C-alpha positions in Angstrom: 0.0 0.0 0.0 1.5 3.4 -1.0 1.6 6.4 1.3 -1.4 8.2 -0.1 -3.6 5.1 0.3 -2.5 5.0 3.9 -3.4 8.6 4.4 -6.8 8.0 2.9 -7.4 5.2 5.4 -6.3 7.6 8.2 -8.9 10.2 7.1 -11.6 7.6 7.4 -10.3 6.2 10.7 -10.0 9.4 12.7 -12.3 12.3 13.1 -11.4 15.6 11.4 -10.5 17.0 14.8 -7.9 14.2 15.3 -6.5 14.1 11.8 -6.9 16.3 8.7 -5.1 17.3 5.5 -4.9 21.0 5.1 -6.7 21.8 1.9 -5.4 25.3 1.6 -2.1 27.1 2.4 0.0 23.9 2.7 2.9 25.7 1.1 2.4 28.6 3.5 2.4 26.3 6.5 5.6 24.6 5.3 7.2 28.1 4.7 6.3 29.2 8.2 7.9 26.1 9.7 11.0 26.7 7.6 11.2 30.4 8.6 10.9 29.5 12.3 13.1 26.4 12.5 15.1 25.6 9.4 18.4 27.2 8.4 18.8 27.1 4.6 20.8 29.3 2.3 18.7 32.1 0.8 19.1 30.6 -2.7 18.6 27.0 -1.6 15.6 26.3 -3.8 17.1 27.9 -6.9 20.4 26.1 -6.5 18.8 22.8 -6.0 16.1 23.2 -8.7 13.5 22.0 -6.2 10.6 24.1 -7.6 9.8 25.3 -4.1 9.6 21.8 -2.7 10.5 21.4 0.9 13.2 19.0 2.0 16.3 18.3 4.2 14.8 19.7 7.4 16.7 17.3 9.7 20.0 18.3 8.3 19.2 22.0 8.5 18.0 22.4 12.1 19.8 22.9 15.3 18.6 21.3 18.5 19.4 18.9 21.3 19.6 15.3 20.1 18.5 12.3 22.1 18.6 8.6 21.0 16.1 6.2 22.5 14.8 2.7 21.8 12.0 2.8 19.2 9.7 1.1 21.7 10.0 4.1 24.0 8.9 6.8 21.5 5.4 7.3 22.8 6.6 7.7 26.4 9.3 10.2 25.4 7.0 12.3 23.2 4.3 12.4 25.9 6.9 14.1 28.2 7.6 16.7 25.5 4.3 17.4 23.8 1.1 18.9 25.2 -1.2 15.9 24.6 -4.3 18.2 24.7 -3.1 20.2 21.7 -3.3 19.4 18.0 0.0 19.7 16.1 1.3 19.8 12.6 3.0 16.5 11.6 5.3 16.7 8.6 6.4 13.5 6.9 9.7 14.0 5.1 10.6 12.0 2.0 13.8 12.3 -0.1 12.6 15.2 -2.2 9.4 16.6 -0.5 7.5 17.0 2.8 3.8 16.4 3.3 2.1 18.0 6.3 -1.0 17.2 8.3 -2.9 18.5 11.3 -3.2 15.8 14.0 -3.8 15.0 17.7 -1.0 13.5 19.6 -2.8 10.1 19.6 -3.1 10.1 15.8 0.5 11.3 15.4 1.7 8.1 17.2 -0.5 6.0 14.9 0.7 7.8 11.8 4.3 7.3 12.7 3.8 3.6 13.4 1.7 3.1 10.3 3.9 5.0 7.8 7.4 4.5 9.1 8.2 2.1 6.2 7.3 4.9 3.7 9.0 7.8 5.5 11.3 7.5 8.6 11.6 11.2 9.2 8.9 13.1 11.0 8.6 16.7 12.3 6.0 17.5 14.9 5.4 21.3 15.1 3.3 23.1 17.7 0.5 25.0 15.9 1.8 28.4 17.1 5.3 27.5 15.9 6.9 27.6 19.3 8.8 24.3 19.0 9.5 21.5 16.6 10.3 17.9 17.5 12.1 16.0 14.7 12.3 12.2 14.6 14.3 9.7 12.6 12.6 6.3 13.3 14.6 3.2 12.7 14.0 -0.4 13.6 15.6 -0.5 17.0 16.1 3.2 17.8 14.6 6.6 17.3 16.6 9.8 17.2 14.8 12.8 18.6 15.8 16.4 18.0 14.0 19.2 19.8 14.3 22.6 18.1 13.2 25.9 19.6 12.0 28.8 17.5 14.8 30.7 15.9 15.1 34.4 16.8 
């Protein structure tokens, strides 16, 4: 099953309050994340001929890194995230990033369900106060907490 088919199943499985695909301004949301957390050269998109596609967020963020067992990801994220808030969850692929609005519970489900399609995820607080980036591997998960750039 490809990634888009999995997302279609997610939209049916969760209420729109728990998981939704932004229909408008997706590019604006991604640009806002980049302007607050990602350090890219000004001419990054022109030099890489990416046609305004978003990519390489993990490599272009600064933050504290913590390595944990993949089985402990839920416990670790509950300590960091406000479980009563909805967040942006960005799934990073080799040449683009897709973003969704999701509750913490559906974020855990999305990561578990799609980690074979994308192993890099970025959880962003809706007001862009912090971003938690994850690289999910079989036995370990690497977590990077990034605060808003000044």
